[in-house]
All heavy atoms as an XYZ file, in Angstrom:
876
protein
N    -151.379     54.785     19.817
C    -150.179     54.742     20.524
C    -150.260     55.371     21.879
O    -149.767     54.748     22.842
C    -149.092     55.575     19.661
C    -147.877     54.872     19.473
S    -147.069     55.381     18.014
C    -145.705     56.264     18.774
N    -150.884     56.385     22.038
C    -151.155     57.023     23.356
C    -152.760     57.225     23.479
O    -153.218     58.224     23.278
C    -150.484     58.406     23.496
C    -149.082     58.381     23.311
C    -148.242     57.804     24.296
C    -148.236     58.892     22.342
N    -146.886     58.002     23.812
C    -146.928     58.607     22.613
C    -148.561     59.476     21.040
C    -145.814     58.974     21.754
C    -147.524     59.724     20.188
C    -146.217     59.467     20.640
N    -153.337     56.168     24.039
C    -154.860     56.129     24.089
C    -155.314     57.345     25.116
O    -154.624     57.525     26.074
C    -155.248     54.723     24.622
C    -153.937     54.248     25.144
C    -152.735     54.970     24.483
N    -156.410     57.828     24.735
C    -156.951     58.829     25.632
C    -157.455     58.146     26.980
O    -158.080     57.049     26.861
C    -158.139     59.516     24.932
C    -158.677     60.858     25.682
C    -157.862     62.078     25.296
C    -159.609     60.785     26.475
C    -158.367     63.174     25.882
C    -160.095     61.941     27.129
C    -159.404     63.090     26.835
N    -157.172     58.710     28.136
C    -157.617     57.972     29.320
C    -159.221     57.836     29.390
O    -159.930     58.710     29.249
C    -157.212     58.841     30.489
C    -156.163     59.834     29.803
C    -156.570     59.912     28.326
N    -159.557     56.623     29.527
C    -160.982     56.280     29.416
C    -161.886     56.958     30.524
O    -163.055     57.234     30.335
C    -161.247     54.714     29.464
O    -160.847     54.248     30.818
N    -161.218     57.285     31.648
C    -162.025     57.899     32.649
C    -162.141     59.447     32.455
O    -162.782     60.162     33.226
C    -161.329     57.683     34.058
C    -159.957     58.302     34.162
O    -159.193     58.384     33.136
O    -159.477     58.703     35.279
N    -161.595     59.988     31.391
C    -161.694     61.366     31.056
C    -162.286     61.621     29.610
O    -162.293     62.797     29.156
C    -160.262     62.053     31.101
C    -159.689     61.963     32.493
C    -158.548     62.752     32.527
N    -158.027     62.669     33.916
C    -156.936     62.943     34.305
N    -155.925     63.400     33.390
N    -156.494     62.979     35.558
N    -162.912     60.721     29.107
C    -163.525     60.791     27.758
C    -164.551     61.902     27.748
O    -164.603     62.675     26.839
C    -164.200     59.431     27.360
C    -165.075     59.601     26.142
C    -163.047     58.444     26.992
N    -165.494     61.980     28.817
C    -166.519     63.000     28.789
C    -165.827     64.365     28.914
O    -166.312     65.390     28.403
C    -167.555     62.729     29.738
C    -168.594     61.728     29.332
S    -169.330     61.972     27.744
C    -170.036     63.493     27.921
N    -164.784     64.519     29.606
C    -164.110     65.826     29.745
C    -163.551     66.214     28.282
O    -163.695     67.389     27.899
C    -162.856     65.749     30.718
C    -163.153     65.638     32.171
C    -161.991     65.546     32.922
O    -160.986     66.156     32.539
N    -162.040     64.973     34.139
N    -163.072     65.194     27.577
C    -162.651     65.415     26.150
C    -163.778     65.958     25.335
O    -163.627     66.899     24.578
N    -164.957     65.289     25.468
C    -166.150     65.717     24.648
C    -166.652     67.117     25.126
O    -167.011     67.892     24.266
C    -167.234     64.658     24.711
C    -167.030     63.466     23.779
C    -166.923     62.210     24.165
C    -166.980     63.591     22.399
C    -166.542     61.153     23.447
C    -166.697     62.670     21.601
C    -166.497     61.356     22.062
O    -166.306     60.309     21.288
N    -166.621     67.389     26.400
C    -166.986     68.705     26.821
C    -166.075     69.829     26.244
O    -166.572     70.804     25.871
C    -166.904     68.716     28.386
N    -164.819     69.455     26.001
C    -163.898     70.359     25.421
C    -164.290     70.519     23.907
O    -164.506     71.650     23.428
C    -162.415     70.011     25.625
C    -161.457     70.886     24.991
C    -161.017     72.038     25.752
C    -160.945     70.659     23.720
C    -160.108     72.878     25.219
C    -160.097     71.662     23.142
C    -159.696     72.715     23.877
O    -158.689     73.554     23.312
N    -164.156     69.512     23.243
C    -164.293     69.523     21.735
C    -165.609     69.910     21.194
O    -165.717     70.561     20.201
C    -163.761     68.235     20.959
C    -164.733     67.059     21.280
C    -162.295     67.904     21.399
C    -164.541     65.868     20.334
N    -166.671     69.618     22.009
C    -168.019     69.929     21.575
C    -168.439     71.473     21.963
O    -169.490     71.958     21.533
C    -169.049     68.972     22.112
C    -168.947     67.680     21.419
C    -169.837     66.638     22.069
C    -169.293     67.683     20.005
N    -167.609     72.197     22.790
C    -167.841     73.508     23.151
C    -166.926     74.441     22.632
O    -167.115     75.703     22.699
C    -167.912     73.694     24.644
O    -166.640     73.248     25.209
C    -169.060     72.850     25.290
N    -165.800     74.080     22.061
C    -164.705     74.948     21.606
C    -164.796     75.002     20.079
O    -165.319     74.238     19.456
C    -163.349     74.447     22.030
C    -163.067     74.697     23.472
N    -163.849     74.370     24.512
C    -162.113     75.389     23.964
C    -163.408     74.761     25.642
N    -162.253     75.493     25.325
N    -164.147     76.054     19.602
C    -164.087     76.294     18.167
C    -163.302     75.188     17.481
O    -162.516     74.408     18.042
C    -163.193     77.542     17.969
C    -163.271     78.236     19.221
C    -163.427     77.085     20.328
N    -163.719     74.797     16.298
C    -163.206     73.575     15.512
C    -164.309     72.775     14.930
O    -165.399     73.180     14.996
N    -163.958     71.676     14.330
C    -164.893     70.679     13.904
C    -164.738     69.302     14.597
O    -163.815     68.596     14.384
C    -164.525     70.455     12.373
O    -164.568     71.787     11.756
C    -165.619     69.631     11.765
N    -165.643     69.224     15.656
C    -165.491     67.929     16.386
C    -165.991     66.726     15.763
O    -166.704     66.802     14.810
C    -166.404     68.383     17.649
C    -167.406     69.250     17.047
C    -166.796     70.018     16.064
N    -165.586     65.651     16.241
C    -166.104     64.285     15.867
C    -166.512     63.522     17.024
O    -165.905     63.741     18.148
C    -165.156     63.638     14.880
S    -163.565     63.078     15.754
N    -167.335     62.629     16.814
C    -167.726     61.630     18.008
C    -167.472     60.259     17.595
O    -167.882     59.946     16.507
C    -169.203     61.926     18.323
C    -169.556     63.353     18.791
C    -169.719     60.810     19.361
C    -170.989     63.764     18.751
N    -166.856     59.597     18.355
C    -166.560     58.114     18.127
C    -167.844     57.262     18.278
O    -168.569     57.416     19.306
C    -165.452     57.595     19.006
C    -164.035     58.103     18.482
C    -163.547     59.161     19.210
C    -163.444     57.549     17.584
C    -162.375     59.737     18.912
C    -162.158     57.946     17.230
C    -161.640     59.190     17.878
N    -168.069     56.432     17.339
C    -169.247     55.560     17.304
C    -169.308     54.707     18.642
O    -170.297     54.619     19.204
C    -169.152     54.463     16.062
C    -170.293     53.585     15.994
C    -171.393     53.940     15.231
C    -170.262     52.397     16.645
C    -172.429     52.981     15.160
C    -171.182     51.515     16.611
C    -172.383     51.769     15.837
O    -173.383     50.824     15.745
N    -168.285     54.157     18.993
C    -168.152     53.370     20.242
C    -168.533     54.161     21.428
O    -169.262     53.592     22.301
C    -166.708     52.740     20.367
C    -166.265     51.679     19.373
O    -167.170     51.292     18.516
O    -165.199     51.179     19.378
N    -168.086     55.299     21.514
C    -168.434     56.087     22.776
C    -169.937     56.281     22.731
O    -170.614     56.349     23.759
C    -167.682     57.451     22.762
C    -166.290     57.330     22.897
N    -165.292     58.287     22.535
C    -165.527     56.315     23.467
C    -164.068     57.954     22.807
N    -164.168     56.714     23.369
N    -170.547     56.755     21.578
C    -171.891     57.098     21.499
C    -172.860     55.850     21.722
O    -173.782     55.940     22.437
C    -172.187     57.657     20.155
C    -173.386     58.538     20.103
C    -173.514     59.775     20.667
C    -174.574     58.001     19.427
C    -174.690     60.511     20.532
C    -175.711     58.710     19.280
C    -175.814     59.962     19.838
N    -172.411     54.788     21.018
C    -173.431     53.641     21.078
C    -173.057     52.539     22.123
O    -173.893     51.833     22.569
C    -173.529     52.992     19.694
C    -174.217     53.925     18.773
C    -173.635     54.635     17.825
C    -175.652     54.200     18.832
C    -174.308     55.533     16.903
C    -176.335     54.970     18.025
C    -175.693     55.669     17.033
N    -171.655     52.247     22.240
C    -171.296     51.104     23.137
C    -170.926     51.365     24.560
O    -170.989     50.711     25.398
C    -170.192     50.387     22.389
C    -170.541     49.880     21.022
O    -171.702     49.632     20.668
O    -169.666     49.576     20.163
N    -170.486     52.698     24.734
C    -170.042     53.004     26.049
C    -171.194     53.594     26.960
O    -170.936     53.969     28.113
C    -168.911     54.084     26.004
C    -167.598     53.599     25.646
C    -167.305     52.533     24.619
C    -166.302     53.928     25.990
N    -166.051     52.390     24.503
C    -165.402     53.264     25.331
C    -165.989     55.014     26.812
C    -164.036     53.465     25.422
C    -164.646     55.202     27.030
C    -163.582     54.481     26.358
N    -172.357     53.721     26.471
C    -173.412     54.323     27.184
C    -173.316     55.808     27.506
O    -173.874     56.253     28.430
N    -172.723     56.446     26.567
C    -172.457     58.062     26.809
C    -173.362     58.709     25.876
O    -173.306     60.000     25.790
C    -171.028     58.299     26.452
C    -169.943     57.673     27.360
C    -168.548     58.071     26.885
C    -170.236     57.994     28.736
N    -174.422     58.073     25.072
C    -175.260     58.813     24.222
C    -175.886     59.953     24.787
O    -175.914     60.973     24.301
C    -176.228     57.860     23.659
C    -177.208     58.374     22.571
C    -178.204     57.367     22.105
C    -179.069     57.874     20.967
N    -179.660     59.117     21.188
N    -176.548     59.792     25.904
C    -177.236     60.931     26.552
C    -176.471     62.140     26.887
O    -176.796     63.247     26.673
C    -178.103     60.451     27.787
C    -178.999     61.441     28.443
C    -179.737     60.857     29.603
O    -180.264     59.725     29.391
O    -179.715     61.528     30.547
N    -175.321     61.855     27.459
C    -174.369     62.918     27.877
C    -173.793     63.672     26.593
O    -173.725     64.861     26.618
C    -173.154     62.317     28.644
C    -173.260     62.677     30.142
C    -172.105     62.196     30.955
O    -171.799     60.980     30.870
O    -171.463     62.928     31.663
N    -173.403     62.929     25.650
C    -172.903     63.457     24.371
C    -173.942     64.310     23.730
O    -173.744     65.373     23.228
C    -172.301     62.371     23.471
C    -171.061     61.849     24.076
C    -171.861     62.971     22.110
C    -170.451     60.595     23.469
N    -175.233     63.689     23.606
C    -176.299     64.459     23.076
C    -176.655     65.780     23.606
O    -176.781     66.750     22.948
C    -177.647     63.589     23.098
C    -177.920     62.715     21.929
O    -177.255     62.927     20.918
O    -178.698     61.846     22.157
N    -176.532     65.822     24.949
C    -176.579     67.134     25.769
C    -175.591     68.097     25.282
O    -175.931     69.263     25.042
C    -176.594     66.835     27.120
C    -177.031     67.957     28.107
C    -177.061     67.751     29.531
N    -177.803     66.505     29.825
C    -177.447     65.417     30.367
N    -176.267     65.249     30.730
N    -178.321     64.352     30.586
N    -174.382     67.650     25.110
C    -173.302     68.581     24.666
C    -173.492     69.098     23.232
O    -173.258     70.287     22.833
C    -171.916     67.940     24.862
C    -171.590     67.533     26.258
C    -170.115     66.800     26.284
C    -171.604     68.586     27.220
N    -173.878     68.126     22.424
C    -174.087     68.451     20.962
C    -175.298     69.521     20.878
O    -175.086     70.482     20.140
C    -174.502     67.252     20.090
C    -175.040     67.628     18.753
C    -173.228     66.392     20.040
N    -176.249     69.293     21.742
C    -177.414     70.297     21.752
C    -177.056     71.658     22.183
O    -177.444     72.696     21.601
C    -178.484     69.777     22.705
O    -179.049     68.567     22.169
N    -176.121     71.705     23.218
C    -175.580     73.067     23.606
C    -174.752     73.767     22.392
O    -175.047     74.892     22.171
C    -174.701     72.856     24.857
C    -175.548     72.502     26.067
C    -173.901     74.171     25.178
C    -174.630     72.041     27.213
N    -173.998     72.978     21.809
C    -173.246     73.449     20.693
C    -174.044     73.943     19.567
O    -173.911     75.079     19.006
C    -172.236     72.415     20.130
C    -171.398     72.924     18.980
C    -170.509     71.751     18.457
N    -169.640     72.341     17.486
C    -168.444     72.850     17.648
N    -167.904     72.979     18.809
N    -167.622     73.214     16.605
N    -175.192     73.254     19.264
C    -175.973     73.684     18.178
C    -176.874     74.810     18.558
O    -176.896     75.776     17.911
C    -176.981     72.464     17.941
O    -176.194     71.269     17.502
C    -177.904     72.770     16.752
N    -177.398     74.751     19.824
C    -178.232     75.873     20.305
C    -177.545     77.209     20.331
O    -178.022     78.287     20.034
C    -178.834     75.447     21.695
C    -179.798     76.354     22.336
C    -180.493     75.771     23.562
N    -179.704     75.256     24.366
C    -179.612     73.950     24.677
N    -180.304     73.181     24.159
N    -178.790     73.499     25.794
N    -176.310     77.171     20.714
C    -175.430     78.310     20.887
C    -174.696     78.771     19.675
O    -173.979     79.734     19.554
C    -174.529     78.267     22.208
C    -175.214     78.003     23.381
C    -176.145     79.257     23.724
O    -175.902     80.295     23.335
N    -177.128     78.890     24.516
N    -174.792     77.939     18.600
C    -174.175     78.278     17.396
C    -172.670     78.318     17.283
O    -171.928     79.085     16.647
N    -172.022     77.441     18.088
C    -170.556     77.385     18.254
C    -170.046     76.637     16.935
O    -170.647     75.754     16.439
C    -170.159     76.519     19.466
C    -170.610     77.243     20.735
C    -168.538     76.270     19.359
C    -170.377     76.364     21.960
N    -169.028     77.217     16.325
C    -168.560     76.766     15.032
C    -166.959     76.885     14.967
O    -166.388     77.282     16.159
C    -169.125     77.637     13.886
C    -169.070     79.116     14.065
N    -167.874     79.767     13.703
C    -169.865     80.021     14.543
C    -167.965     81.081     14.047
N    -169.274     81.236     14.553
N    -166.421     76.664     13.915
C    -164.941     76.539     13.833
C    -164.226     77.893     13.954
O    -163.095     77.863     14.366
C    -164.611     76.027     12.432
O    -164.969     76.870     11.422
N    -164.991     79.000     13.832
C    -164.363     80.298     14.119
C    -164.932     81.069     15.338
O    -164.771     82.208     15.394
C    -164.478     81.186     12.790
C    -163.854     80.488     11.617
C    -163.977     81.288     10.380
O    -164.354     82.495     10.433
O    -163.501     80.838      9.353
N    -165.566     80.270     16.224
C    -166.125     80.920     17.487
C    -164.977     81.563     18.218
O    -163.782     81.081     18.177
C    -166.777     79.926     18.345
O    -168.036     79.577     17.786
N    -165.266     82.454     19.028
C    -164.211     83.243     19.862
C    -164.073     82.564     21.130
O    -165.078     82.304     21.873
C    -164.759     84.660     20.056
C    -163.843     85.538     20.888
C    -164.314     86.855     20.988
C    -163.211     87.638     21.923
N    -163.746     88.465     22.944
N    -162.876     82.284     21.441
C    -162.529     81.697     22.730
C    -161.726     82.603     23.727
O    -160.733     83.167     23.275
C    -161.485     80.440     22.442
C    -160.965     79.677     23.623
C    -161.991     78.988     24.549
C    -159.890     78.760     23.105
N    -162.184     82.613     24.963
C    -161.486     83.368     25.952
C    -161.257     82.498     27.199
O    -162.110     82.111     27.820
C    -162.223     84.655     26.400
C    -161.585     85.440     27.505
C    -162.541     86.547     28.107
O    -163.667     86.764     27.702
N    -162.036     87.121     29.177
N    -159.930     82.263     27.397
C    -159.634     81.546     28.600
C    -159.663     82.289     29.792
O    -158.969     83.418     29.895
C    -158.255     80.844     28.400
C    -158.269     79.855     27.192
C    -157.792     80.079     29.707
C    -156.886     79.257     26.895
N    -160.524     82.061     30.832
C    -160.659     82.722     31.979
C    -159.657     82.352     33.000
O    -159.042     83.251     33.650
C    -162.111     82.507     32.570
C    -163.199     82.968     31.547
C    -162.317     83.203     33.949
C    -164.570     82.500     31.919
N    -159.403     81.009     33.102
C    -158.332     80.601     34.002
C    -157.802     79.189     33.641
O    -158.553     78.480     33.063
C    -158.850     80.477     35.514
C    -157.784     80.305     36.510
C    -158.269     80.620     37.993
O    -159.017     81.551     38.162
O    -157.686     80.064     38.776
N    -156.553     78.956     33.834
C    -156.003     77.741     33.510
C    -154.895     77.421     34.565
O    -153.876     78.170     34.747
C    -155.291     77.797     32.172
N    -155.169     76.327     35.371
C    -154.334     75.859     36.369
C    -154.121     74.435     36.302
O    -154.838     73.687     35.474
C    -154.879     76.348     37.792
C    -154.467     77.725     38.128
O    -153.328     78.135     37.916
O    -155.285     78.319     38.817
N    -153.368     73.825     37.209
C    -153.201     72.357     37.169
C    -154.574     71.604     37.383
O    -154.785     70.613     36.927
C    -152.176     71.871     38.240
N    -155.495     72.272     38.112
C    -156.710     71.563     38.500
C    -158.019     72.234     37.984
O    -159.020     71.964     38.350
C    -156.859     71.363     40.069
C    -156.831     72.793     40.747
O    -156.656     73.843     40.114
O    -157.267     72.858     41.946
N    -157.782     73.230     37.119
C    -158.879     73.909     36.558
C    -158.496     74.581     35.094
O    -157.472     75.210     34.958
C    -159.292     75.242     37.494
C    -160.419     76.071     36.960
C    -161.708     75.333     36.844
C    -160.503     77.277     37.824
N    -159.508     74.384     34.272
C    -159.496     74.968     32.946
C    -160.806     75.695     32.854
O    -161.801     74.940     32.959
C    -159.177     74.081     31.809
C    -159.306     74.717     30.456
C    -158.423     75.454     29.827
C    -160.696     74.545     29.779
C    -158.648     76.030     28.655
C    -160.837     75.088     28.543
C    -159.849     75.813     27.990
O    -160.032     76.395     26.702
N    -160.931     76.970     32.641
C    -162.213     77.627     32.584
C    -162.186     78.606     31.322
O    -161.290     79.375     31.302
C    -162.559     78.428     33.778
C    -164.068     78.905     33.959
C    -164.922     77.830     34.209
C    -164.009     79.968     35.140
N    -163.149     78.425     30.439
C    -163.169     79.308     29.113
C    -164.524     79.620     28.818
O    -165.507     78.904     29.128
C    -162.482     78.394     28.149
N    -164.566     80.787     28.104
C    -165.904     81.317     27.660
C    -165.816     81.288     26.056
O    -164.785     81.605     25.552
C    -166.027     82.682     28.111
C    -167.482     83.222     27.763
C    -167.654     84.643     28.399
O    -167.219     84.872     29.492
O    -168.274     85.428     27.766
N    -166.865     80.814     25.498
C    -166.936     80.703     24.084
C    -168.093     81.533     23.577
O    -169.151     81.455     24.012
C    -167.142     79.216     23.686
C    -166.035     78.276     24.105
C    -167.347     79.150     22.065
C    -166.046     77.799     25.457
N    -167.654     82.419     22.653
C    -168.632     83.392     21.986
C    -169.521     84.338     23.005
O    -170.550     84.726     22.671
C    -169.658     82.684     21.084
C    -168.909     82.304     19.828
O    -167.908     82.830     19.408
O    -169.453     81.337     19.164
N    -169.010     84.426     24.232
C    -169.804     85.087     25.260
C    -171.030     84.473     25.722
O    -171.881     85.043     26.401
N    -171.237     83.248     25.237
C    -172.562     82.439     25.465
C    -172.389     81.243     26.331
O    -173.335     80.704     26.774
C    -173.245     82.203     24.119
C    -173.568     83.378     23.319
C    -174.302     83.037     22.050
C    -173.343     82.567     20.973
N    -174.037     82.303     19.753
N    -171.232     80.640     26.257
C    -171.010     79.283     26.916
C    -169.691     79.436     27.745
O    -168.720     79.917     27.282
C    -170.874     78.213     25.902
C    -170.477     76.920     26.538
C    -172.116     78.093     25.059
N    -169.763     78.836     28.956
C    -168.565     78.646     29.798
C    -168.361     77.304     30.051
O    -169.309     76.624     30.413
C    -168.703     79.513     31.203
C    -168.847     81.031     30.804
C    -167.582     79.312     32.087
C    -169.075     81.923     31.967
N    -167.116     76.859     30.021
C    -166.854     75.507     30.188
C    -165.666     75.348     31.304
O    -164.695     76.098     31.279
C    -166.209     74.813     28.920
C    -165.762     73.363     29.114
C    -167.058     74.908     27.749
N    -165.957     74.428     32.243
C    -165.058     74.086     33.282
C    -164.534     72.741     33.200
O    -165.365     71.744     33.000
C    -165.650     74.313     34.684
C    -164.672     73.977     35.863
C    -165.351     73.503     37.133
C    -165.724     72.185     37.182
N    -164.897     71.062     37.643
N    -163.224     72.477     33.088
C    -162.701     71.079     33.170
C    -161.695     71.070     34.311
O    -161.131     72.005     34.706
C    -161.943     70.920     31.853
C    -162.673     71.005     30.537
C    -161.641     70.892     29.431
C    -163.698     70.017     30.445
N    -161.868     69.898     34.910
C    -160.777     69.658     36.148
C    -161.606     69.446     37.443
O    -162.848     69.747     37.510
N    -160.858     69.014     38.316
C    -161.587     68.608     39.609
C    -161.951     69.801     40.505
O    -162.707     69.547     41.427
C    -160.482     67.808     40.391
C    -159.219     68.214     39.840
C    -159.470     68.682     38.430
N    -161.407     71.017     40.304
C    -161.744     72.181     41.174
C    -163.269     72.395     41.093
O    -163.747     72.497     39.950
C    -160.899     73.344     40.921
C    -161.100     74.368     41.991
C    -160.536     75.695     41.763
N    -159.009     75.680     41.335
C    -158.438     76.658     40.958
N    -159.014     77.988     40.871
N    -157.156     76.537     40.610
N    -163.916     72.642     42.188
C    -165.410     72.946     42.195
C    -165.743     74.311     42.673
O    -166.811     74.882     42.368
C    -166.179     71.917     43.047
C    -166.260     70.660     42.357
C    -165.380     69.531     42.771
C    -167.144     70.402     41.329
C    -165.429     68.337     42.106
C    -167.302     69.175     40.762
C    -166.328     68.147     41.127
O    -166.421     66.934     40.551
N    -164.792     75.015     43.257
C    -164.985     76.318     43.753
C    -164.790     77.436     42.823
O    -163.890     78.302     42.842
C    -164.160     76.662     45.103
C    -162.747     76.553     44.742
O    -162.271     75.984     43.752
O    -161.940     77.254     45.506
N    -165.617     77.426     41.752
C    -165.542     78.419     40.647
C    -166.665     79.409     40.527
O    -166.700     80.217     39.620
C    -165.364     77.734     39.236
C    -164.180     76.805     39.220
C    -166.647     76.838     39.015
N    -167.602     79.388     41.443
C    -168.749     80.174     41.402
C    -168.383     81.625     41.255
O    -169.010     82.429     40.655
N    -167.318     82.124     41.927
C    -166.936     83.509     41.886
C    -166.406     83.897     40.491
O    -166.223     85.160     40.092
C    -165.871     83.858     42.851
C    -164.521     83.092     42.784
N    -164.458     81.692     42.928
C    -163.376     83.553     42.252
C    -163.154     81.436     42.712
N    -162.556     82.454     42.275
N    -166.028     82.955     39.655
C    -165.527     83.155     38.263
C    -166.598     83.159     37.205
O    -166.361     83.595     36.026
C    -164.430     82.143     37.948
C    -163.199     82.048     38.811
C    -162.403     80.899     38.390
C    -162.377     83.313     38.665
N    -167.750     82.721     37.490
C    -168.839     82.629     36.485
C    -169.686     84.004     36.648
O    -170.249     84.232     37.811
C    -169.785     81.499     36.816
C    -168.999     80.117     36.977
C    -170.899     81.340     35.831
C    -168.180     79.767     35.745
N    -169.761     84.736     35.579
C    -170.467     85.949     35.723
C    -172.050     85.770     35.796
O    -172.499     84.563     35.552
C    -170.187     86.653     34.340
C    -169.563     85.537     33.430
C    -169.073     84.573     34.276
N    -172.738     86.728     36.278
C    -174.206     86.544     36.416
C    -174.752     86.305     35.016
O    -174.243     86.719     33.877
N    -175.997     85.845     35.012
C    -176.673     85.527     33.811
C    -176.329     84.244     33.105
O    -176.705     84.053     31.858
N    -175.654     83.398     33.696
C    -175.362     82.066     33.206
C    -175.925     80.892     34.109
O    -175.993     81.136     35.287
C    -173.810     81.793     33.130
C    -173.093     82.512     32.024
C    -172.706     83.755     32.058
C    -172.788     81.775     30.853
C    -172.128     84.397     31.029
C    -172.205     82.441     29.763
C    -171.830     83.737     29.857
N    -176.429     79.828     33.493
C    -176.913     78.778     34.285
C    -176.237     77.471     33.854
O    -175.863     77.376     32.676
C    -178.514     78.625     34.137
C    -178.928     78.326     32.761
C    -180.409     78.014     32.736
C    -180.712     77.649     31.269
N    -181.986     77.118     31.072
N    -176.208     76.561     34.657
C    -175.581     75.243     34.382
C    -176.510     74.475     33.329
O    -177.672     74.282     33.645
C    -175.442     74.403     35.658
C    -174.882     72.909     35.237
C    -174.388     74.981     36.640
N    -175.827     74.098     32.295
C    -176.590     73.307     31.226
C    -176.263     71.842     31.252
O    -177.025     71.105     30.744
C    -176.342     74.009     29.912
N    -175.080     71.504     31.635
C    -174.622     70.117     31.651
C    -173.377     69.978     32.656
O    -172.643     70.959     32.956
C    -174.135     69.735     30.302
N    -173.253     68.858     33.248
C    -172.124     68.593     34.096
C    -172.009     67.140     34.267
O    -172.826     66.253     33.879
C    -172.381     69.144     35.472
C    -173.597     68.634     36.237
N    -173.585     67.482     37.063
C    -174.851     69.031     36.146
C    -174.856     67.203     37.528
N    -175.714     68.157     36.977
N    -170.747     66.773     34.632
C    -170.427     65.361     34.904
C    -169.164     65.281     35.708
O    -168.721     66.275     36.260
N    -168.334     64.137     35.609
C    -167.162     64.069     36.408
C    -166.128     64.926     35.833
O    -165.722     64.867     34.745
C    -166.657     62.573     36.228
C    -165.408     62.340     37.109
C    -164.973     60.874     36.912
C    -163.722     60.634     37.827
N    -162.662     61.484     37.831
N    -165.855     65.939     36.715
C    -164.693     66.986     36.428
C    -165.033     67.782     35.193
O    -164.094     68.365     34.644
C    -163.307     66.249     36.382
C    -162.934     65.625     37.692
O    -163.489     66.124     38.679
O    -162.117     64.829     37.583
N    -166.303     68.102     34.918
C    -166.618     69.071     33.951
C    -167.981     69.713     34.245
O    -168.870     69.019     34.865
C    -166.621     68.496     32.505
C    -167.752     67.785     32.103
C    -168.909     68.403     31.523
C    -167.849     66.373     32.238
C    -169.935     67.685     31.155
C    -169.003     65.645     31.808
C    -170.136     66.320     31.278
O    -171.189     65.594     30.885
N    -168.184     70.897     33.828
C    -169.476     71.623     33.870
C    -169.531     72.699     32.717
O    -168.522     73.110     32.298
C    -169.594     72.265     35.177
N    -170.728     72.863     32.343
C    -170.954     73.845     31.207
C    -172.157     74.704     31.577
O    -173.160     74.191     31.976
C    -171.270     73.085     29.848
C    -170.062     72.212     29.475
C    -171.539     74.094     28.776
C    -170.328     71.261     28.357
N    -171.996     76.029     31.463
C    -172.914     77.000     31.727
C    -173.354     77.620     30.339
O    -172.547     77.864     29.440
C    -172.404     78.085     32.654
C    -172.185     77.683     33.951
C    -173.017     77.910     35.032
C    -170.988     77.047     34.480
N    -172.324     77.384     36.245
C    -171.197     76.965     35.930
C    -169.826     76.704     33.994
C    -170.209     76.380     36.726
C    -168.883     76.019     34.812
C    -169.087     75.918     36.172
N    -174.592     78.060     30.193
C    -175.169     78.789     29.061
C    -175.577     80.119     29.570
O    -176.213     80.234     30.598
C    -176.385     77.993     28.455
C    -175.872     76.841     27.641
C    -177.119     76.246     26.957
O    -177.900     75.603     27.570
O    -177.205     76.461     25.658
N    -175.395     81.091     28.624
C    -176.063     82.366     28.928
C    -177.536     82.385     28.886
O    -178.125     81.833     28.038
C    -175.500     83.408     27.995
C    -175.800     84.807     28.444
C    -174.919     85.893     27.770
C    -174.984     87.141     28.522
N    -173.716     87.989     28.131
N    -178.123     82.984     29.909
C    -179.647     82.870     29.965
C    -180.201     83.960     29.032
O    -179.787     85.010     28.886
C    -180.135     83.199     31.305
C    -179.552     82.110     32.313
C    -181.719     83.255     31.475
C    -179.783     82.484     33.754
């Protein structure tokens, strides 16, 4: 009824694959849309960092052009078009994945 905007699918996966819950991946996105590599990278981060349905979520900032959250103190996720977030990322984190309007940092 209300389809997810196709230009924001990877932002959706960046959210569901880094946040508490039980995510699912659509077959078409993985195999037909050419997103396998990007989705695989996000699944690897989730697995490596042990994110699960009861992981702790702390929202750092939420505005019209930025959503920034920390999960389990090990992963930081940025969604939205704002790019000047360096001052909000604590030391000891490095970029692990990024794409159109999303970025993910892992604790080193």
